[in-house]
C-alpha positions, 0 to 999 in steps of 0.5 A: 687758356694755356694754348693761347699763351703757347702761340703768342710766344712764337713769332711768324715771320712772313716770307715773299713768293719765290718769284716776287710779285706778278704785276698787274698789267695796267696798260693791257700789253699782254691782254690779247695773250691772256684772253686767248689763254682764258679762252682755251681754259673754258673751251678745255673744261678748265684743264690747264694741260691742254692750254700749256702753249697759250700759258707760254706764249702769255709768259713770254709776252710778260717777260718781253715787256720790260718797260712795264716790268711785268715779269722777270726774265726767266728761262722757259725750262725752269717755268715748266716748258722744257717739252714745249721748247723742244717740240719748237725746235724740232718743228723748225726746218733746217737752213741749208 
């Protein structure tokens, strides 16, 4: 009984997620990107590392849809895609 009393004295303050809420895509603006990502996961045996390109494209779609406020703009480097961004820039031919 005394342990129950000890727990009631401590207060718990809930803390929101670091990135805030992740609203649902009610209008399906990014559903094609989501489906590509989910299909990639199924084909890879749910190995998320194999689907990072699809994940990045999905998050870019959500950030581009500011009207629906699907996701706040965040640098892709901060979301863990720095290596993929470097690969993209190396693949682009230089204009002369």
